[in-house]
PDB file of N, CA, C, O and CB in Angstrom:
ATOM      1  N   MET A   1     112.595 101.194 101.980  1.00  0.00           N
ATOM      2  CA  MET A   1     113.081  98.839 100.924  1.00  0.00           C
ATOM      3  C   MET A   1     114.262  98.683 102.505  1.00  0.00           C
ATOM      4  O   MET A   1     115.170  99.401 102.924  1.00  0.00           O
ATOM      5  CB  MET A   1     114.983  98.761  97.892  1.00  0.00           C
ATOM      6  N   ASN A   2     113.691  97.464 102.965  1.00  0.00           N
ATOM      7  CA  ASN A   2     114.429  96.372 103.563  1.00  0.00           C
ATOM      8  C   ASN A   2     115.914  95.872 102.621  1.00  0.00           C
ATOM      9  O   ASN A   2     116.247  96.136 101.465  1.00  0.00           O
ATOM     10  CB  ASN A   2     113.271  95.099 103.683  1.00  0.00           C
ATOM     11  N   ALA A   3     116.593  95.035 103.718  1.00  0.00           N
ATOM     12  CA  ALA A   3     117.520  94.449 102.677  1.00  0.00           C
ATOM     13  C   ALA A   3     116.632  92.618 102.962  1.00  0.00           C
ATOM     14  O   ALA A   3     116.911  91.516 102.492  1.00  0.00           O
ATOM     15  CB  ALA A   3     119.733  94.722 103.223  1.00  0.00           C
ATOM     16  N   ALA A   4     115.895  92.921 103.611  1.00  0.00           N
ATOM     17  CA  ALA A   4     115.202  90.896 103.513  1.00  0.00           C
ATOM     18  C   ALA A   4     114.178  91.103 102.278  1.00  0.00           C
ATOM     19  O   ALA A   4     113.728  90.098 101.727  1.00  0.00           O
ATOM     20  CB  ALA A   4     113.892  90.074 105.417  1.00  0.00           C
ATOM     21  N   ASP A   5     113.782  92.475 101.809  1.00  0.00           N
ATOM     22  CA  ASP A   5     112.853  92.233 101.481  1.00  0.00           C
ATOM     23  C   ASP A   5     112.896  92.113  99.907  1.00  0.00           C
ATOM     24  O   ASP A   5     112.138  91.665  99.047  1.00  0.00           O
ATOM     25  CB  ASP A   5     112.102  93.019 102.074  1.00  0.00           C
ATOM     26  N   LEU A   6     114.662  92.979  99.939  1.00  0.00           N
ATOM     27  CA  LEU A   6     115.875  93.186  98.618  1.00  0.00           C
ATOM     28  C   LEU A   6     116.252  91.596  98.401  1.00  0.00           C
ATOM     29  O   LEU A   6     116.812  91.214  97.373  1.00  0.00           O
ATOM     30  CB  LEU A   6     117.610  94.300  99.155  1.00  0.00           C
ATOM     31  N   ARG A   7     115.933  90.822  99.338  1.00  0.00           N
ATOM     32  CA  ARG A   7     117.010  89.218  98.977  1.00  0.00           C
ATOM     33  C   ARG A   7     115.882  88.298  98.141  1.00  0.00           C
ATOM     34  O   ARG A   7     116.098  87.634  97.127  1.00  0.00           O
ATOM     35  CB  ARG A   7     117.643  88.041 100.855  1.00  0.00           C
ATOM     36  N   ASP A   8     115.004  88.408  98.643  1.00  0.00           N
ATOM     37  CA  ASP A   8     114.042  87.617  97.718  1.00  0.00           C
ATOM     38  C   ASP A   8     113.844  88.180  96.420  1.00  0.00           C
ATOM     39  O   ASP A   8     113.000  87.529  95.805  1.00  0.00           O
ATOM     40  CB  ASP A   8     112.702  87.485  98.300  1.00  0.00           C
ATOM     41  N   LEU A   9     114.392  89.330  95.643  1.00  0.00           N
ATOM     42  CA  LEU A   9     113.884  90.064  94.546  1.00  0.00           C
ATOM     43  C   LEU A   9     114.976  89.320  93.740  1.00  0.00           C
ATOM     44  O   LEU A   9     115.877  88.986  94.510  1.00  0.00           O
ATOM     45  CB  LEU A   9     113.825  91.822  94.605  1.00  0.00           C
ATOM     46  N   SER A  10     115.238  88.907  92.348  1.00  0.00           N
ATOM     47  CA  SER A  10     115.869  88.425  91.666  1.00  0.00           C
ATOM     48  C   SER A  10     116.844  89.816  91.538  1.00  0.00           C
ATOM     49  O   SER A  10     116.806  90.918  92.085  1.00  0.00           O
ATOM     50  CB  SER A  10     115.110  87.740  90.563  1.00  0.00           C
ATOM     51  N   LEU A  11     118.111  88.924  90.110  1.00  0.00           N
ATOM     52  CA  LEU A  11     119.046  90.643  90.044  1.00  0.00           C
ATOM     53  C   LEU A  11     118.678  91.206  89.014  1.00  0.00           C
ATOM     54  O   LEU A  11     119.539  91.983  88.601  1.00  0.00           O
ATOM     55  CB  LEU A  11     120.786  90.738  89.888  1.00  0.00           C
ATOM     56  N   ASP A  12     117.251  91.139  88.051  1.00  0.00           N
ATOM     57  CA  ASP A  12     116.361  91.797  87.128  1.00  0.00           C
ATOM     58  C   ASP A  12     115.849  92.470  87.881  1.00  0.00           C
ATOM     59  O   ASP A  12     116.233  93.634  87.771  1.00  0.00           O
ATOM     60  CB  ASP A  12     115.482  91.140  86.349  1.00  0.00           C
ATOM     61  N   GLN A  13     114.810  92.243  88.974  1.00  0.00           N
ATOM     62  CA  GLN A  13     114.165  92.704  89.728  1.00  0.00           C
ATOM     63  C   GLN A  13     114.894  94.043  90.109  1.00  0.00           C
ATOM     64  O   GLN A  13     114.637  95.171  89.687  1.00  0.00           O
ATOM     65  CB  GLN A  13     113.891  91.779  90.650  1.00  0.00           C
ATOM     66  N   LEU A  14     115.792  93.687  90.938  1.00  0.00           N
ATOM     67  CA  LEU A  14     117.210  94.647  91.165  1.00  0.00           C
ATOM     68  C   LEU A  14     117.455  95.526  90.872  1.00  0.00           C
ATOM     69  O   LEU A  14     117.537  96.515  91.600  1.00  0.00           O
ATOM     70  CB  LEU A  14     118.165  94.443  90.864  1.00  0.00           C
ATOM     71  N   GLN A  15     117.745  95.461  89.202  1.00  0.00           N
ATOM     72  CA  GLN A  15     118.054  96.115  88.397  1.00  0.00           C
ATOM     73  C   GLN A  15     117.572  96.956  88.054  1.00  0.00           C
ATOM     74  O   GLN A  15     118.225  97.902  87.615  1.00  0.00           O
ATOM     75  CB  GLN A  15     118.227  95.743  87.791  1.00  0.00           C
ATOM     76  N   ASP A  16     115.902  96.976  88.118  1.00  0.00           N
ATOM     77  CA  ASP A  16     114.671  98.034  87.663  1.00  0.00           C
ATOM     78  C   ASP A  16     114.210  98.537  88.597  1.00  0.00           C
ATOM     79  O   ASP A  16     113.473  99.476  88.298  1.00  0.00           O
ATOM     80  CB  ASP A  16     113.511  97.571  86.977  1.00  0.00           C
ATOM     81  N   GLN A  17     114.384  98.171  90.574  1.00  0.00           N
ATOM     82  CA  GLN A  17     114.756  98.776  91.746  1.00  0.00           C
ATOM     83  C   GLN A  17     115.358 100.442  91.509  1.00  0.00           C
ATOM     84  O   GLN A  17     115.077 101.592  91.845  1.00  0.00           O
ATOM     85  CB  GLN A  17     115.862  97.758  92.391  1.00  0.00           C
ATOM     86  N   LEU A  18     116.553  99.546  90.549  1.00  0.00           N
ATOM     87  CA  LEU A  18     118.315 100.589  91.138  1.00  0.00           C
ATOM     88  C   LEU A  18     117.533 101.424  89.905  1.00  0.00           C
ATOM     89  O   LEU A  18     116.620 102.162  90.275  1.00  0.00           O
ATOM     90  CB  LEU A  18     120.776  99.733  90.807  1.00  0.00           C
ATOM     91  N   ILE A  19     117.629 101.402  89.429  1.00  0.00           N
ATOM     92  CA  ILE A  19     117.308 102.321  87.593  1.00  0.00           C
ATOM     93  C   ILE A  19     116.443 103.662  88.446  1.00  0.00           C
ATOM     94  O   ILE A  19     116.746 104.847  88.593  1.00  0.00           O
ATOM     95  CB  ILE A  19     115.701 101.034  85.877  1.00  0.00           C
ATOM     96  N   LYS A  20     115.417 102.964  88.841  1.00  0.00           N
ATOM     97  CA  LYS A  20     114.615 103.653  89.757  1.00  0.00           C
ATOM     98  C   LYS A  20     114.661 104.905  90.378  1.00  0.00           C
ATOM     99  O   LYS A  20     114.105 105.968  90.100  1.00  0.00           O
ATOM    100  CB  LYS A  20     114.553 103.052  90.545  1.00  0.00           C
ATOM    101  N   LEU A  21     115.693 104.467  91.580  1.00  0.00           N
ATOM    102  CA  LEU A  21     116.533 105.220  92.424  1.00  0.00           C
ATOM    103  C   LEU A  21     117.390 105.975  91.987  1.00  0.00           C
ATOM    104  O   LEU A  21     117.948 106.788  92.724  1.00  0.00           O
ATOM    105  CB  LEU A  21     117.110 104.605  93.146  1.00  0.00           C
ATOM    106  N   LYS A  22     117.693 105.848  90.587  1.00  0.00           N
ATOM    107  CA  LYS A  22     118.459 106.910  90.399  1.00  0.00           C
ATOM    108  C   LYS A  22     118.058 108.045  89.625  1.00  0.00           C
ATOM    109  O   LYS A  22     118.580 109.157  89.549  1.00  0.00           O
ATOM    110  CB  LYS A  22     119.466 106.510  89.956  1.00  0.00           C
ATOM    111  N   LYS A  23     116.837 107.483  88.950  1.00  0.00           N
ATOM    112  CA  LYS A  23     115.548 108.368  88.761  1.00  0.00           C
ATOM    113  C   LYS A  23     115.560 109.230  90.063  1.00  0.00           C
ATOM    114  O   LYS A  23     116.113 110.270  90.419  1.00  0.00           O
ATOM    115  CB  LYS A  23     114.043 107.427  88.605  1.00  0.00           C
ATOM    116  N   GLU A  24     114.882 108.517  90.495  1.00  0.00           N
ATOM    117  CA  GLU A  24     114.259 109.350  91.658  1.00  0.00           C
ATOM    118  C   GLU A  24     116.162 110.973  92.467  1.00  0.00           C
ATOM    119  O   GLU A  24     116.244 112.090  92.977  1.00  0.00           O
ATOM    120  CB  GLU A  24     113.583 107.363  93.395  1.00  0.00           C
ATOM    121  N   GLN A  25     116.952 110.023  92.066  1.00  0.00           N
ATOM    122  CA  GLN A  25     117.935 110.647  92.981  1.00  0.00           C
ATOM    123  C   GLN A  25     118.418 112.302  92.314  1.00  0.00           C
ATOM    124  O   GLN A  25     118.770 113.337  92.881  1.00  0.00           O
ATOM    125  CB  GLN A  25     119.356 109.467  93.088  1.00  0.00           C
ATOM    126  N   PHE A  26     118.113 111.715  89.970  1.00  0.00           N
ATOM    127  CA  PHE A  26     118.235 112.692  89.838  1.00  0.00           C
ATOM    128  C   PHE A  26     117.204 113.797  89.886  1.00  0.00           C
ATOM    129  O   PHE A  26     117.354 115.005  89.700  1.00  0.00           O
ATOM    130  CB  PHE A  26     118.749 112.573  89.071  1.00  0.00           C
ATOM    131  N   ASN A  27     116.257 113.186  90.142  1.00  0.00           N
ATOM    132  CA  ASN A  27     114.437 114.719  90.380  1.00  0.00           C
ATOM    133  C   ASN A  27     115.158 115.213  91.890  1.00  0.00           C
ATOM    134  O   ASN A  27     115.233 116.405  92.188  1.00  0.00           O
ATOM    135  CB  ASN A  27     111.733 113.623  90.867  1.00  0.00           C
ATOM    136  N   LEU A  28     115.500 114.479  92.486  1.00  0.00           N
ATOM    137  CA  LEU A  28     115.613 115.517  94.137  1.00  0.00           C
ATOM    138  C   LEU A  28     117.199 116.305  93.674  1.00  0.00           C
ATOM    139  O   LEU A  28     117.639 117.084  94.519  1.00  0.00           O
ATOM    140  CB  LEU A  28     115.859 114.124  96.233  1.00  0.00           C
ATOM    141  N   ARG A  29     117.728 116.187  92.854  1.00  0.00           N
ATOM    142  CA  ARG A  29     118.927 116.835  93.132  1.00  0.00           C
ATOM    143  C   ARG A  29     118.505 118.133  92.400  1.00  0.00           C
ATOM    144  O   ARG A  29     118.881 119.233  92.806  1.00  0.00           O
ATOM    145  CB  ARG A  29     120.324 116.058  92.620  1.00  0.00           C
ATOM    146  N   PHE A  30     117.548 117.948  91.077  1.00  0.00           N
ATOM    147  CA  PHE A  30     117.200 118.983  90.518  1.00  0.00           C
ATOM    148  C   PHE A  30     116.160 119.908  91.765  1.00  0.00           C
ATOM    149  O   PHE A  30     115.872 121.105  91.770  1.00  0.00           O
ATOM    150  CB  PHE A  30     116.510 118.479  89.086  1.00  0.00           C
ATOM    151  N   GLN A  31     115.982 119.399  92.220  1.00  0.00           N
ATOM    152  CA  GLN A  31     114.744 120.038  92.820  1.00  0.00           C
ATOM    153  C   GLN A  31     115.120 120.806  94.157  1.00  0.00           C
ATOM    154  O   GLN A  31     114.380 121.538  94.815  1.00  0.00           O
ATOM    155  CB  GLN A  31     113.609 118.891  93.131  1.00  0.00           C
ATOM    156  N   GLN A  32     116.768 120.386  94.467  1.00  0.00           N
ATOM    157  CA  GLN A  32     117.356 120.904  94.978  1.00  0.00           C
ATOM    158  C   GLN A  32     117.850 122.095  94.748  1.00  0.00           C
ATOM    159  O   GLN A  32     117.475 122.942  95.559  1.00  0.00           O
ATOM    160  CB  GLN A  32     117.848 120.329  95.133  1.00  0.00           C
ATOM    161  N   ALA A  33     118.470 122.412  94.027  1.00  0.00           N
ATOM    162  CA  ALA A  33     118.953 123.402  93.020  1.00  0.00           C
ATOM    163  C   ALA A  33     117.359 124.164  93.055  1.00  0.00           C
ATOM    164  O   ALA A  33     116.950 125.049  93.807  1.00  0.00           O
ATOM    165  CB  ALA A  33     119.621 122.625  91.295  1.00  0.00           C
ATOM    166  N   SER A  34     117.177 123.977  92.763  1.00  0.00           N
ATOM    167  CA  SER A  34     115.609 125.142  92.386  1.00  0.00           C
ATOM    168  C   SER A  34     114.995 125.901  93.300  1.00  0.00           C
ATOM    169  O   SER A  34     114.642 127.071  93.450  1.00  0.00           O
ATOM    170  CB  SER A  34     114.262 124.424  91.955  1.00  0.00           C
ATOM    171  N   GLY A  35     114.963 124.232  94.220  1.00  0.00           N
ATOM    172  CA  GLY A  35     115.131 125.295  96.225  1.00  0.00           C
ATOM    173  C   GLY A  35     113.467 125.485  95.788  1.00  0.00           C
ATOM    174  O   GLY A  35     112.668 126.420  95.740  1.00  0.00           O
ATOM    175  N   GLN A  36     113.449 123.185  95.341  1.00  0.00           N
ATOM    176  CA  GLN A  36     111.887 122.941  96.000  1.00  0.00           C
ATOM    177  C   GLN A  36     112.072 121.920  96.344  1.00  0.00           C
ATOM    178  O   GLN A  36     111.185 121.119  96.050  1.00  0.00           O
ATOM    179  CB  GLN A  36     110.556 122.970  95.233  1.00  0.00           C
ATOM    180  N   LEU A  37     112.924 121.538  96.900  1.00  0.00           N
ATOM    181  CA  LEU A  37     112.921 120.117  97.688  1.00  0.00           C
ATOM    182  C   LEU A  37     112.481 120.416  99.454  1.00  0.00           C
ATOM    183  O   LEU A  37     113.047 121.152 100.262  1.00  0.00           O
ATOM    184  CB  LEU A  37     114.756 119.347  97.546  1.00  0.00           C
ATOM    185  N   GLU A  38     111.225 119.502  99.639  1.00  0.00           N
ATOM    186  CA  GLU A  38     110.834 119.897 100.752  1.00  0.00           C
ATOM    187  C   GLU A  38     111.671 118.414 101.859  1.00  0.00           C
ATOM    188  O   GLU A  38     112.142 118.512 102.992  1.00  0.00           O
ATOM    189  CB  GLU A  38     108.944 120.129 100.641  1.00  0.00           C
ATOM    190  N   ASN A  39     111.630 117.888 101.477  1.00  0.00           N
ATOM    191  CA  ASN A  39     111.749 116.721 101.882  1.00  0.00           C
ATOM    192  C   ASN A  39     113.565 116.271 102.067  1.00  0.00           C
ATOM    193  O   ASN A  39     113.932 115.138 101.756  1.00  0.00           O
ATOM    194  CB  ASN A  39     110.853 115.885 100.808  1.00  0.00           C
ATOM    195  N   THR A  40     114.380 117.128 102.503  1.00  0.00           N
ATOM    196  CA  THR A  40     115.589 116.717 102.960  1.00  0.00           C
ATOM    197  C   THR A  40     116.083 115.875 102.602  1.00  0.00           C
ATOM    198  O   THR A  40     116.998 115.691 101.799  1.00  0.00           O
ATOM    199  CB  THR A  40     115.698 116.554 103.887  1.00  0.00           C
ATOM    200  N   ALA A  41     114.800 114.581 103.888  1.00  0.00           N
ATOM    201  CA  ALA A  41     115.988 113.698 104.492  1.00  0.00           C
ATOM    202  C   ALA A  41     115.849 112.743 103.098  1.00  0.00           C
ATOM    203  O   ALA A  41     116.862 112.075 102.890  1.00  0.00           O
ATOM    204  CB  ALA A  41     115.686 112.796 106.322  1.00  0.00           C
ATOM    205  N   ARG A  42     115.334 112.662 102.631  1.00  0.00           N
ATOM    206  CA  ARG A  42     115.076 111.873 101.159  1.00  0.00           C
ATOM    207  C   ARG A  42     116.249 111.637 100.408  1.00  0.00           C
ATOM    208  O   ARG A  42     116.113 110.781  99.533  1.00  0.00           O
ATOM    209  CB  ARG A  42     114.153 112.671 100.154  1.00  0.00           C
ATOM    210  N   PHE A  43     117.571 112.256 100.525  1.00  0.00           N
ATOM    211  CA  PHE A  43     117.928 112.070  99.807  1.00  0.00           C
ATOM    212  C   PHE A  43     119.832 111.158 100.155  1.00  0.00           C
ATOM    213  O   PHE A  43     120.688 110.491  99.573  1.00  0.00           O
ATOM    214  CB  PHE A  43     117.522 113.327  99.194  1.00  0.00           C
ATOM    215  N   ARG A  44     119.578 111.679 101.260  1.00  0.00           N
ATOM    216  CA  ARG A  44     120.510 110.115 102.969  1.00  0.00           C
ATOM    217  C   ARG A  44     119.280 108.255 102.068  1.00  0.00           C
ATOM    218  O   ARG A  44     119.806 107.151 101.935  1.00  0.00           O
ATOM    219  CB  ARG A  44     119.033 110.968 106.559  1.00  0.00           C
ATOM    220  N   GLN A  45     117.962 108.520 101.720  1.00  0.00           N
ATOM    221  CA  GLN A  45     117.188 108.033 102.319  1.00  0.00           C
ATOM    222  C   GLN A  45     117.160 106.767 100.555  1.00  0.00           C
ATOM    223  O   GLN A  45     117.074 105.573 100.267  1.00  0.00           O
ATOM    224  CB  GLN A  45     115.820 109.246 103.049  1.00  0.00           C
ATOM    225  N   VAL A  46     117.238 107.507 100.190  1.00  0.00           N
ATOM    226  CA  VAL A  46     117.706 107.090  98.195  1.00  0.00           C
ATOM    227  C   VAL A  46     118.674 106.530  97.902  1.00  0.00           C
ATOM    228  O   VAL A  46     118.732 105.471  97.276  1.00  0.00           O
ATOM    229  CB  VAL A  46     118.028 108.202  97.137  1.00  0.00           C
ATOM    230  N   ARG A  47     120.174 107.601  98.597  1.00  0.00           N
ATOM    231  CA  ARG A  47     121.497 107.273  98.899  1.00  0.00           C
ATOM    232  C   ARG A  47     121.718 106.001  99.336  1.00  0.00           C
ATOM    233  O   ARG A  47     122.581 105.311  98.793  1.00  0.00           O
ATOM    234  CB  ARG A  47     121.988 108.072  99.772  1.00  0.00           C
ATOM    235  N   ARG A  48     120.811 105.443 100.586  1.00  0.00           N
ATOM    236  CA  ARG A  48     121.503 104.651 100.867  1.00  0.00           C
ATOM    237  C   ARG A  48     120.796 102.561 100.496  1.00  0.00           C
ATOM    238  O   ARG A  48     121.099 101.391 100.726  1.00  0.00           O
ATOM    239  CB  ARG A  48     121.766 105.297 102.397  1.00  0.00           C
ATOM    240  N   ASP A  49     119.521 103.604  99.665  1.00  0.00           N
ATOM    241  CA  ASP A  49     118.878 102.276  99.013  1.00  0.00           C
ATOM    242  C   ASP A  49     119.723 102.033  97.712  1.00  0.00           C
ATOM    243  O   ASP A  49     119.309 101.108  97.013  1.00  0.00           O
ATOM    244  CB  ASP A  49     117.142 102.462  98.601  1.00  0.00           C
ATOM    245  N   ILE A  50     120.446 102.468  97.423  1.00  0.00           N
ATOM    246  CA  ILE A  50     120.795 102.090  96.137  1.00  0.00           C
ATOM    247  C   ILE A  50     121.902 102.177  96.456  1.00  0.00           C
ATOM    248  O   ILE A  50     122.265 103.084  95.708  1.00  0.00           O
ATOM    249  CB  ILE A  50     120.400 102.724  94.972  1.00  0.00           C
ATOM    250  N   ALA A  51     123.201 101.767  97.328  1.00  0.00           N
ATOM    251  CA  ALA A  51     124.598 101.308  97.718  1.00  0.00           C
ATOM    252  C   ALA A  51     123.328  99.824  98.532  1.00  0.00           C
ATOM    253  O   ALA A  51     123.875  98.760  98.241  1.00  0.00           O
ATOM    254  CB  ALA A  51     125.957 102.801  99.048  1.00  0.00           C
ATOM    255  N   ARG A  52     122.385  99.611  99.105  1.00  0.00           N
ATOM    256  CA  ARG A  52     121.936  98.569  99.342  1.00  0.00           C
ATOM    257  C   ARG A  52     121.631  97.404  98.263  1.00  0.00           C
ATOM    258  O   ARG A  52     122.016  96.236  98.244  1.00  0.00           O
ATOM    259  CB  ARG A  52     121.030  98.931  99.940  1.00  0.00           C
ATOM    260  N   ILE A  53     120.886  98.055  97.460  1.00  0.00           N
ATOM    261  CA  ILE A  53     121.197  96.896  96.009  1.00  0.00           C
ATOM    262  C   ILE A  53     121.963  96.960  95.127  1.00  0.00           C
ATOM    263  O   ILE A  53     122.071  96.291  94.099  1.00  0.00           O
ATOM    264  CB  ILE A  53     120.311  96.690  95.132  1.00  0.00           C
ATOM    265  N   LYS A  54     122.815  98.216  95.725  1.00  0.00           N
ATOM    266  CA  LYS A  54     124.161  97.645  94.697  1.00  0.00           C
ATOM    267  C   LYS A  54     124.446  96.664  95.588  1.00  0.00           C
ATOM    268  O   LYS A  54     124.234  95.624  94.965  1.00  0.00           O
ATOM    269  CB  LYS A  54     125.656  98.720  94.307  1.00  0.00           C
ATOM    270  N   THR A  55     124.825  96.373  96.751  1.00  0.00           N
ATOM    271  CA  THR A  55     125.657  95.241  97.608  1.00  0.00           C
ATOM    272  C   THR A  55     125.293  93.977  97.230  1.00  0.00           C
ATOM    273  O   THR A  55     126.225  93.219  96.965  1.00  0.00           O
ATOM    274  CB  THR A  55     125.447  95.281  99.152  1.00  0.00           C
ATOM    275  N   ILE A  56     124.144  93.542  97.135  1.00  0.00           N
ATOM    276  CA  ILE A  56     122.811  92.536  97.341  1.00  0.00           C
ATOM    277  C   ILE A  56     123.364  92.091  96.047  1.00  0.00           C
ATOM    278  O   ILE A  56     123.664  90.906  95.900  1.00  0.00           O
ATOM    279  CB  ILE A  56     120.944  93.144  97.489  1.00  0.00           C
ATOM    280  N   ALA A  57     123.511  92.892  95.162  1.00  0.00           N
ATOM    281  CA  ALA A  57     123.378  92.048  93.463  1.00  0.00           C
ATOM    282  C   ALA A  57     125.007  91.682  93.679  1.00  0.00           C
ATOM    283  O   ALA A  57     125.382  90.511  93.615  1.00  0.00           O
ATOM    284  CB  ALA A  57     122.890  93.362  91.552  1.00  0.00           C
ATOM    285  N   ALA A  58     125.613  92.399  93.848  1.00  0.00           N
ATOM    286  CA  ALA A  58     126.940  91.948  94.159  1.00  0.00           C
ATOM    287  C   ALA A  58     127.723  90.778  95.051  1.00  0.00           C
ATOM    288  O   ALA A  58     128.869  90.328  95.072  1.00  0.00           O
ATOM    289  CB  ALA A  58     127.293  92.872  94.552  1.00  0.00           C
ATOM    290  N   GLU A  59     126.491  90.530  95.775  1.00  0.00           N
ATOM    291  CA  GLU A  59     126.606  89.226  96.836  1.00  0.00           C
ATOM    292  C   GLU A  59     125.422  88.050  95.783  1.00  0.00           C
ATOM    293  O   GLU A  59     125.832  86.897  95.917  1.00  0.00           O
ATOM    294  CB  GLU A  59     125.785  89.782  98.985  1.00  0.00           C
ATOM    295  N   LYS A  60     124.548  88.091  95.141  1.00  0.00           N
ATOM    296  CA  LYS A  60     123.659  87.543  93.997  1.00  0.00           C
ATOM    297  C   LYS A  60     124.391  87.181  93.233  1.00  0.00           C
ATOM    298  O   LYS A  60     124.242  86.129  92.612  1.00  0.00           O
ATOM    299  CB  LYS A  60     122.755  88.311  93.339  1.00  0.00           C
ATOM    300  N   ARG A  61     125.256  87.884  93.108  1.00  0.00           N
ATOM    301  CA  ARG A  61     126.434  87.765  91.295  1.00  0.00           C
ATOM    302  C   ARG A  61     127.509  86.966  92.298  1.00  0.00           C
ATOM    303  O   ARG A  61     127.602  85.843  91.802  1.00  0.00           O
ATOM    304  CB  ARG A  61     127.435  89.953  90.198  1.00  0.00           C
ATOM    305  N   ARG A  62     128.075  87.011  93.082  1.00  0.00           N
ATOM    306  CA  ARG A  62     128.880  86.145  93.124  1.00  0.00           C
ATOM    307  C   ARG A  62     128.117  84.778  93.457  1.00  0.00           C
ATOM    308  O   ARG A  62     128.839  83.798  93.641  1.00  0.00           O
ATOM    309  CB  ARG A  62     129.885  86.568  93.994  1.00  0.00           C
ATOM    310  N   LYS A  63     126.906  84.633  93.541  1.00  0.00           N
ATOM    311  CA  LYS A  63     126.526  83.135  94.128  1.00  0.00           C
ATOM    312  C   LYS A  63     126.447  82.484  93.907  1.00  0.00           C
ATOM    313  O   LYS A  63     126.313  81.348  94.362  1.00  0.00           O
ATOM    314  CB  LYS A  63     125.937  82.712  94.505  1.00  0.00           C
ATOM    315  N   GLY A  64     126.558  83.452  92.165  1.00  0.00           N
ATOM    316  CA  GLY A  64     125.626  82.877  90.431  1.00  0.00           C
ATOM    317  C   GLY A  64     124.465  82.872  90.117  1.00  0.00           C
ATOM    318  O   GLY A  64     123.920  82.469  89.090  1.00  0.00           O
ATOM    319  N   GLU A  65     123.713  83.734  91.820  1.00  0.00           N
ATOM    320  CA  GLU A  65     122.160  83.125  91.212  1.00  0.00           C
ATOM    321  C   GLU A  65     121.411  84.414  90.419  1.00  0.00           C
ATOM    322  O   GLU A  65     122.012  85.482  90.534  1.00  0.00           O
ATOM    323  CB  GLU A  65     120.944  82.535  92.728  1.00  0.00           C
ATOM    324  N   ASN A  66     120.050  84.435  89.553  1.00  0.00           N
ATOM    325  CA  ASN A  66     119.444  85.024  88.265  1.00  0.00           C
ATOM    326  C   ASN A  66     118.282  85.884  89.331  1.00  0.00           C
ATOM    327  O   ASN A  66     117.422  86.617  88.842  1.00  0.00           O
ATOM    328  CB  ASN A  66     118.718  83.644  86.862  1.00  0.00           C
TER     329      ASN A  66
END
């Protein structure tokens, strides 16, 4: 996910994406704990995507966009 694509989404769509990524992060933590995680780089990618969504959502709220 890149920032340009995320900026085109509404706040509701960003919130949906955030929930989806948080669920994925939760599942990745369980996979790691049980030793089943194969793609460890996905952790970092998901964490950064979450931060990117939160940043863009905060910018949109400051501007008063929906």
